[in-house]
C-alpha positions as CSV (number, residue, x, y, z in Angstrom):
1,M,17.3,12.3,-1.4
2,A,14.4,12.8,1.2
3,H,14.1,16.4,2.8
4,L,13.1,16.5,6.2
5,L,12.4,19.9,8.0
6,L,12.7,20.1,11.9
7,I,11.0,22.9,13.4
8,D,12.0,22.6,17.0
9,D,14.0,25.4,19.5
10,D,15.9,22.6,20.9
11,P,19.6,23.3,19.9
12,A,20.9,20.0,20.0
13,L,19.4,16.8,21.1
14,I,16.4,16.5,18.8
15,P,18.0,17.5,15.6
16,T,21.3,15.1,16.5
17,L,18.8,12.2,17.1
18,V,17.1,13.0,13.8
19,R,20.3,13.3,11.8
20,Q,21.3,9.9,13.2
21,V,18.2,8.2,12.2
22,F,18.3,9.8,8.9
23,P,21.8,10.3,7.9
24,A,23.1,11.9,4.5
25,P,23.5,11.6,1.7
26,A,20.1,9.6,1.4
27,H,18.4,12.3,3.8
28,R,18.9,16.1,4.1
29,V,17.7,17.3,7.4
30,E,17.2,21.1,7.9
31,V,16.4,22.7,11.3
32,A,14.3,25.9,12.0
33,G,14.5,27.0,15.6
34,T,11.1,29.4,15.2
35,G,7.9,29.1,13.7
36,A,8.5,32.2,11.6
37,E,11.9,30.7,10.2
38,G,10.3,27.4,9.4
39,L,7.5,29.0,7.5
40,E,10.0,30.7,5.4
41,R,11.8,27.5,4.7
42,V,8.7,25.9,3.7
43,S,7.6,28.6,1.3
44,A,11.1,28.7,-0.2
45,A,11.6,24.7,-0.5
46,P,8.7,22.6,0.6
47,P,10.2,19.7,2.3
48,D,9.0,16.1,2.1
49,V,8.0,15.6,5.7
50,I,8.0,18.3,8.6
51,L,8.6,17.3,12.4
52,L,7.0,20.3,14.4
53,D,7.2,21.2,17.9
54,L,4.1,22.0,19.5
55,R,5.9,24.6,21.5
56,L,7.7,27.1,20.1
57,P,9.4,30.6,21.1
58,D,7.2,32.8,18.9
59,Q,4.0,31.0,18.1
60,S,2.1,27.9,19.0
61,G,3.0,25.0,16.6
62,L,-0.8,24.7,15.8
63,D,-0.9,28.2,14.4
64,V,2.5,27.3,12.4
65,Y,0.8,23.9,11.4
66,R,-2.4,25.9,10.2
67,Q,-0.1,28.4,8.2
68,I,1.7,25.4,6.5
69,R,-1.7,23.9,5.4
70,R,-2.3,27.1,3.6
71,I,1.1,26.8,1.8
72,D,0.9,23.1,0.7
73,A,-1.7,20.9,2.5
74,R,0.0,17.6,0.9
75,I,3.1,17.9,3.4
76,P,2.9,15.4,6.1
77,V,3.3,16.8,9.5
78,I,4.3,15.0,12.4
79,F,4.2,16.7,15.8
80,V,6.7,16.4,18.4
81,T,4.8,17.0,21.9
82,M,5.3,16.4,25.8
83,A,3.0,13.6,26.9
84,K,1.0,16.2,28.7
85,T,0.4,18.1,25.9
86,A,-1.2,15.1,23.7
87,D,-4.6,16.6,23.8
88,A,-3.1,19.7,21.6
89,A,-1.5,16.9,19.4
90,I,-4.8,14.8,18.9
91,E,-6.5,18.1,17.6
92,A,-3.8,18.8,15.3
93,M,-4.5,15.1,13.8
94,R,-7.9,16.3,13.9
95,Q,-7.1,19.0,11.8
96,G,-5.2,16.6,9.3
97,A,-1.5,16.0,10.9
98,Y,0.1,12.9,9.9
99,D,0.7,12.0,13.5
100,Y,2.5,12.8,16.8
101,L,5.5,11.5,18.9
102,S,6.0,12.0,22.3
103,K,9.5,13.4,24.1
104,P,11.9,11.9,24.5
105,L,11.9,10.4,21.1
106,D,12.0,6.9,20.4
107,P,14.7,6.4,17.4
108,L,12.7,3.1,16.3
109,Q,9.2,4.7,16.2
110,L,11.0,8.0,14.6
111,R,12.3,5.8,11.9
112,R,9.0,4.2,11.4
113,V,6.6,7.0,11.3
114,V,8.7,9.3,9.1
115,G,9.5,6.5,6.9
116,E,5.7,6.0,6.2
117,A,5.3,9.6,6.2
118,L,7.8,10.1,3.4
119,E,6.0,7.2,1.4
120,V,2.7,9.0,1.7
121,A,4.5,12.3,0.4
122,R,5.9,10.3,-2.4
123,R,2.7,8.7,-3.7
124,M,1.1,12.5,-3.3
125,R,3.6,14.1,-5.4
126,Q,4.9,11.3,-7.8
127,P,3.3,12.1,-11.3
128,A,1.4,9.2,-12.7
129,V,2.2,9.9,-16.2
130,V,0.0,8.6,-18.9
131,A,2.0,7.3,-21.9
132,E,1.4,5.5,-25.1
133,T,4.9,5.0,-25.9
134,A,7.7,4.4,-23.5
135,P,8.7,7.6,-21.6
136,D,12.1,8.6,-19.7
137,P,13.1,5.9,-17.5
138,D,13.7,8.4,-14.5
139,V,9.5,8.5,-14.7
140,D,8.5,5.9,-12.0
141,G,4.8,6.3,-11.8
142,A,4.3,6.0,-15.5
143,I,0.8,4.3,-17.0
144,V,2.4,2.9,-20.3
145,G,0.7,1.3,-23.2
146,R,-1.2,1.8,-26.4
147,C,-3.5,-0.7,-26.8
148,P,-7.2,-0.2,-27.2
149,A,-8.5,-1.3,-23.8
150,M,-5.5,1.2,-22.3
151,I,-6.7,4.0,-24.6
152,E,-10.2,3.5,-23.1
153,V,-8.6,3.7,-19.5
154,Y,-7.1,7.1,-20.3
155,K,-10.2,8.2,-21.6
156,A,-12.2,7.2,-18.4
157,I,-9.5,9.0,-16.3
158,G,-10.0,12.2,-18.1
159,R,-13.7,11.9,-18.1
160,V,-14.0,11.3,-14.4
161,A,-11.0,13.2,-12.7
162,A,-12.5,16.6,-12.8
163,Q,-16.1,15.1,-11.4
164,D,-16.2,14.7,-7.5
165,V,-17.8,11.4,-7.4
166,P,-16.5,8.0,-6.1
167,V,-14.6,6.0,-8.6
168,L,-14.3,2.1,-8.8
169,I,-11.0,0.7,-10.3
170,T,-11.2,-3.0,-11.1
171,G,-8.7,-5.4,-12.8
172,G,-6.3,-8.1,-11.6
173,S,-3.4,-7.8,-8.9
174,G,-0.7,-6.2,-10.4
175,T,-2.2,-4.5,-13.2
176,G,-1.4,-0.9,-11.7
177,K,-4.6,0.2,-10.0
178,E,-3.0,2.5,-7.5
179,L,-1.2,4.3,-10.6
180,V,-4.7,5.0,-12.0
181,A,-5.9,6.0,-8.5
182,R,-3.1,8.7,-8.2
183,A,-3.8,9.7,-12.0
184,V,-7.4,10.5,-11.0
185,Y,-6.3,12.3,-8.0
186,Q,-3.6,14.4,-9.4
187,H,-5.9,15.6,-12.2
188,G,-8.8,16.6,-10.2
189,P,-10.0,19.3,-8.2
190,R,-8.3,18.2,-4.8
191,A,-4.9,17.8,-6.4
192,K,-3.5,20.1,-3.7
193,A,-5.0,18.3,-0.8
194,P,-3.9,15.2,1.1
195,F,-3.8,11.8,-0.6
196,L,-4.1,8.6,1.6
197,A,-3.8,5.1,0.5
198,L,-5.0,2.0,2.6
199,N,-5.0,-1.7,1.8
200,C,-7.8,-3.2,3.4
201,A,-6.6,-6.7,2.9
202,A,-3.6,-5.9,4.7
203,I,-4.8,-4.7,8.0
204,P,-6.5,-7.1,10.4
205,E,-10.4,-6.9,10.7
206,N,-10.6,-5.9,14.5
207,L,-8.2,-2.9,13.5
208,L,-9.7,-2.0,10.1
209,E,-12.3,-0.1,11.3
210,S,-10.3,2.1,14.0
211,E,-7.9,2.7,11.3
212,L,-10.5,4.3,8.8
213,F,-12.8,6.0,11.6
214,G,-10.5,6.1,14.8
215,H,-11.5,5.5,18.3
216,E,-12.4,6.9,21.5
217,K,-10.2,6.3,24.7
218,G,-11.3,3.0,26.3
219,A,-13.2,1.7,23.3
220,F,-11.4,-1.4,23.7
221,T,-8.4,-3.2,25.3
222,G,-5.5,-1.3,24.7
223,A,-7.0,1.8,23.5
224,D,-5.3,4.4,25.9
225,R,-5.9,7.4,24.0
226,R,-8.3,8.7,21.3
227,R,-7.4,7.9,17.7
228,I,-8.0,10.0,14.6
229,G,-8.8,7.9,11.9
230,K,-8.1,8.2,7.9
231,F,-11.4,9.9,6.9
232,E,-11.1,12.5,9.9
233,Q,-7.4,13.0,9.1
234,C,-7.8,13.2,5.3
235,H,-10.6,16.0,5.3
236,G,-10.8,18.1,2.2
237,G,-8.5,15.1,0.5
238,T,-8.9,12.0,-1.1
239,I,-8.8,8.5,0.2
240,F,-7.5,5.4,-1.7
241,L,-9.0,2.0,-0.5
242,D,-7.3,-0.8,-2.2
243,E,-8.6,-4.3,-2.2
244,V,-12.0,-2.6,-0.9
245,G,-13.8,-6.2,-1.6
246,D,-11.6,-7.6,1.4
247,M,-13.7,-5.1,3.7
248,P,-15.7,-7.1,6.5
249,L,-19.5,-7.0,5.8
250,A,-20.2,-5.2,9.5
251,L,-17.9,-2.4,8.2
252,Q,-19.4,-2.1,4.8
253,A,-22.7,-0.4,6.4
254,K,-20.4,2.3,8.1
255,M,-18.7,2.8,4.7
256,L,-22.0,3.4,2.9
257,R,-22.9,6.0,5.5
258,V,-19.8,7.7,4.9
259,L,-20.7,7.7,1.3
260,Q,-24.1,9.0,1.7
261,E,-23.9,11.5,4.3
262,Q,-20.1,12.1,4.7
263,A,-20.6,11.2,8.6
264,F,-19.5,8.7,10.8
265,E,-18.6,8.0,14.5
266,R,-15.5,6.8,16.0
267,V,-15.4,3.2,17.5
268,G,-16.8,3.7,20.9
269,G,-17.9,7.2,20.7
270,N,-21.4,8.9,20.2
271,E,-20.0,12.0,18.5
272,T,-21.0,12.5,14.8
273,V,-18.0,13.7,12.9
274,R,-18.3,15.2,9.7
275,T,-15.8,14.9,7.0
276,D,-15.5,15.9,3.4
277,V,-13.3,13.3,1.3
278,R,-13.2,11.8,-2.4
279,L,-13.2,8.0,-2.4
280,I,-11.1,6.1,-4.8
281,A,-11.6,2.3,-4.5
282,A,-10.1,-0.6,-6.0
283,T,-10.3,-4.5,-6.1
284,H,-9.4,-7.7,-7.9
285,R,-12.8,-9.1,-7.2
286,D,-15.8,-9.4,-8.9
287,L,-17.6,-7.2,-6.7
288,K,-21.1,-7.8,-8.7
289,A,-21.0,-11.4,-8.2
290,W,-19.9,-11.1,-4.6
291,S,-22.7,-9.0,-4.1
292,E,-24.9,-11.6,-5.5
293,E,-23.5,-14.2,-3.3
294,G,-24.0,-12.2,-0.3
295,K,-20.3,-11.5,0.4
296,F,-20.6,-7.6,-0.6
297,R,-23.3,-5.3,0.0
298,P,-25.2,-4.5,-3.2
299,D,-26.0,-1.1,-2.1
300,L,-22.4,-0.2,-1.7
301,Y,-21.4,-1.9,-4.7
302,Y,-23.8,0.5,-6.5
303,R,-22.7,3.4,-4.5
304,L,-19.0,2.8,-5.1
305,G,-19.5,1.8,-8.7
306,V,-20.8,5.3,-9.8
307,F,-17.9,5.5,-12.4
308,T,-15.7,2.3,-13.0
309,I,-12.3,2.0,-14.5
310,H,-11.2,-1.4,-15.7
311,L,-7.6,-2.4,-16.1
312,P,-7.1,-5.1,-18.5
313,P,-4.5,-7.9,-17.6
314,L,-1.2,-7.8,-19.3
315,R,-2.1,-11.2,-21.3
316,E,-4.7,-9.2,-23.1
317,R,-2.8,-6.0,-23.8
318,G,-1.4,-7.2,-27.2
319,D,1.3,-4.9,-28.4
320,D,1.9,-3.3,-25.3
321,L,4.2,-6.0,-23.9
322,P,7.3,-4.7,-26.1
323,I,7.0,-1.2,-24.9
324,L,6.8,-2.2,-21.4
325,V,9.7,-4.5,-21.5
326,R,11.9,-1.9,-23.1
327,Y,10.7,0.8,-20.7
328,Y,11.3,-1.2,-17.7
329,L,14.4,-2.5,-19.0
330,R,15.8,1.0,-19.2
331,R,14.6,2.1,-16.1
332,F,15.7,-0.9,-13.9
333,S,19.2,-1.0,-15.6
334,R,19.7,2.4,-14.3
335,E,18.6,1.3,-10.9
336,L,20.6,-1.7,-10.8
337,G,23.8,0.2,-12.5
338,R,23.7,-2.2,-15.6
339,E,24.4,-1.4,-19.2
340,V,21.4,-3.3,-20.6
341,H,19.8,-1.4,-23.6
342,E,18.5,-3.8,-25.8
343,V,16.5,-7.0,-25.8
344,A,17.1,-10.0,-28.0
345,P,14.1,-11.0,-30.2
346,E,14.3,-14.6,-29.1
347,A,14.0,-13.3,-25.3
348,L,11.1,-10.9,-26.4
349,E,9.4,-13.7,-27.9
350,R,9.7,-15.9,-24.8
351,L,8.3,-13.2,-22.8
352,G,5.5,-13.2,-25.1
353,R,4.6,-16.8,-24.7
354,C,3.9,-16.2,-20.8
355,S,0.4,-15.6,-19.6
356,W,1.4,-13.3,-16.9
357,P,-0.7,-14.2,-14.1
358,G,1.1,-11.5,-11.8
359,N,0.6,-8.9,-14.7
360,I,2.9,-5.9,-14.4
361,R,4.1,-6.5,-11.1
362,E,5.3,-10.0,-12.4
363,L,6.8,-8.5,-15.4
364,Q,8.8,-6.1,-13.2
365,S,10.1,-8.8,-11.1
366,V,11.2,-11.1,-13.9
367,L,13.3,-8.3,-15.7
368,K,14.7,-7.3,-12.6
369,Q,16.1,-11.0,-11.9
370,A,17.2,-11.1,-15.6
371,L,19.1,-7.8,-15.2
372,L,21.1,-9.3,-12.2
373,Q,22.0,-12.5,-14.4
374,A,22.7,-10.4,-17.5
375,R,26.3,-9.7,-19.0
376,G,26.8,-7.3,-21.8
377,T,24.1,-5.0,-23.3
378,T,21.5,-7.3,-24.7
379,L,19.0,-9.2,-22.8
380,L,19.4,-12.8,-23.8
381,P,16.8,-15.4,-23.3
382,A,19.3,-17.3,-21.3
383,F,19.3,-14.8,-18.5
384,L,15.6,-14.8,-18.1
385,P,14.3,-17.0,-14.9
386,P,11.7,-19.4,-15.3
387,L,8.4,-17.7,-16.2
388,P,5.2,-18.8,-14.4
389,G,2.4,-19.5,-16.6
390,E,4.9,-19.8,-19.8
391,D,3.1,-21.2,-22.8
392,S,5.7,-23.2,-24.7
393,G,3.2,-24.3,-27.5
394,P,1.7,-27.6,-28.0
395,T,5.0,-29.9,-28.1
396,T,5.3,-29.2,-24.4
397,A,4.1,-31.7,-22.0
398,P,1.6,-30.2,-19.4
399,P,3.2,-29.4,-16.0
400,S,2.9,-32.3,-13.8
401,A,4.1,-33.2,-10.2
402,A,5.9,-36.3,-11.5
403,G,9.3,-34.8,-10.9
404,D,8.4,-34.5,-7.3
405,P,7.8,-37.9,-5.6
406,D,6.7,-35.9,-2.2
407,L,4.2,-33.6,-4.1
408,E,2.9,-36.7,-6.2
409,A,2.1,-38.5,-3.1
410,F,0.6,-35.4,-1.5
411,I,-1.9,-34.9,-4.5
412,R,-2.7,-38.8,-4.4
413,L,-3.6,-38.6,-0.8
414,C,-5.8,-35.4,-1.5
415,L,-7.5,-37.2,-4.1
416,A,-8.3,-40.1,-2.0
417,C,-10.8,-37.6,-0.1
418,D,-14.2,-38.2,-2.2
419,D,-16.5,-35.8,-0.2
420,G,-16.9,-33.7,-3.1
421,D,-14.7,-31.1,-1.8
422,Q,-11.1,-32.2,-2.7
423,Y,-9.9,-28.4,-3.3
424,A,-10.9,-27.3,0.6
425,E,-9.1,-30.5,1.7
426,A,-5.7,-29.9,-0.5
427,H,-5.6,-26.6,1.1
428,R,-6.3,-28.0,4.7
429,R,-3.7,-30.8,4.5
430,L,-1.3,-28.3,3.0
431,D,-1.7,-25.5,5.6
432,R,-1.3,-28.0,8.4
433,L,2.1,-29.2,7.0
434,F,3.6,-25.8,5.6
435,L,2.4,-23.6,8.9
436,A,3.5,-26.2,11.3
437,R,6.8,-26.2,9.4
438,V,7.2,-22.3,9.5
439,L,6.3,-22.3,13.2
440,E,9.2,-25.0,13.8
441,A,11.7,-22.9,11.9
442,T,10.7,-19.8,14.0
443,G,10.9,-21.6,17.2
444,G,6.9,-21.2,17.6
445,N,7.0,-17.4,17.3
446,Q,3.8,-16.5,15.6
447,Q,4.8,-13.0,15.0
448,E,7.8,-14.0,13.1
449,A,5.9,-16.6,11.5
450,A,3.2,-14.4,10.2
451,R,6.1,-12.0,9.0
452,R,7.7,-14.5,7.1
453,L,4.1,-15.9,5.5
454,G,3.1,-12.1,4.8
455,I,-0.3,-12.1,6.8
456,A,-1.5,-10.4,9.8
457,R,-0.7,-12.5,13.0
458,E,-4.6,-12.6,14.1
459,T,-4.9,-14.2,10.5
460,L,-2.4,-16.7,11.2
461,R,-3.7,-17.2,14.7
462,R,-7.2,-18.2,13.7
463,R,-5.9,-20.6,11.0
464,L,-3.9,-22.5,13.6
465,R,-7.3,-22.7,15.7
466,E,-9.2,-24.0,12.6
467,L,-6.7,-26.5,11.7
468,E,-6.4,-27.2,15.7
469,L,-2.6,-26.7,15.5
470,H,-1.2,-25.5,19.0
471,L,2.0,-24.1,20.4
472,N,3.7,-25.2,23.8
473,R,3.2,-22.7,26.4
474,R,6.7,-21.5,26.4
475,S,6.2,-20.3,22.6
476,E,2.9,-19.0,23.2
477,A,4.3,-16.6,26.1
478,E,7.4,-15.7,24.2
479,D,5.2,-14.9,21.4
480,D,2.9,-12.4,23.3
481,E,6.0,-10.5,24.3
482,P,5.6,-6.6,23.2
483,S,7.5,-6.2,20.2
């Protein structure tokens, strides 16, 4: 149950709206009419997220916020403000507030911002437990395993957690890099300060710099107010940058300065902003190779890699697979309301033959699918879905496209291209076909197409330009309407 605290002297309107947007029993909404009452509730039972009015009958919202920070700086605080007091709300964000909303509250915006804040609160407070054997299934943030490579990971976390230095976590997608980042944070000296996570690959290039460092009003089209970035907002805490290898080269120079001097300028501004953050970065890429190829700044790589923790892929973790299977089986059985307690040896053997290109994340997906098909208390091989990368032994024929005439024809067409770049040609041809079909299915709406594809709209538009795929004018106009 998510616990929300609203500190506001409005007797009915805002509390009613918040309870409508976040109904019981999934949420518990408490209301305090004064700053003093709100502080008492925070001290007695810290909530997950606080909605705080800037104008309170007994004291200013900023004063209340500073006292909340002294009680527990990890609680995301969202200010509720009138438009004319936006400067005070921006100042609150500069001091570490999560965000601010203007009255009258927009229910959709309220749901989005508070939902994101609840996720931030969960990441900060959910313990990243290190467990060589399968822990209780209620433990969501467990790093499970006892193979030699994982033992070295545990030792590395213990060695670096207390040292206030940057940490670089490497490993394939789905290996659990964020869990390791949270373990370093929770065992370090900043464990009572904020922890913010940002995926560099999930944010369009033109917005990433503003997200990290903020911007001044008028810095670019649409910048109608000053924005406080994550490095300023998280002063005193820890920032986790996932997929840092996807950061644009132009932004890497600014990141290097932050690491060296703990200083930066907002986009469009000249004021030097000082900050104090610990940086934990993660990537699935080989940054050393990328730096040698000119795709990543070598000086930033050396600065980030002061201490590196490498997570092994699941296929190299030996006897850890049975431990992981039984742990997730118990946990997901409880979540999905199933009574599956055992795994058949034949099912475990089949899982052991899989190469697991998606690592732990793929294993979790497979087990959830299997549980939804399961009947009885034992997981049988028949309940398992097709396993990508499954190694069925030498008697099995290699994968082939022969069963799909369209795919076979497509491959022959790509092989006919003899310019030494058949891989790129295959991708180009596939994108032309696939993107056109997705846009056709969405009526030409690029925003909806990007959502279905799981990519940023700017990324989709750039690829469409590269492929010289064009929309009709009606669809383009509809797609540019504000969402």
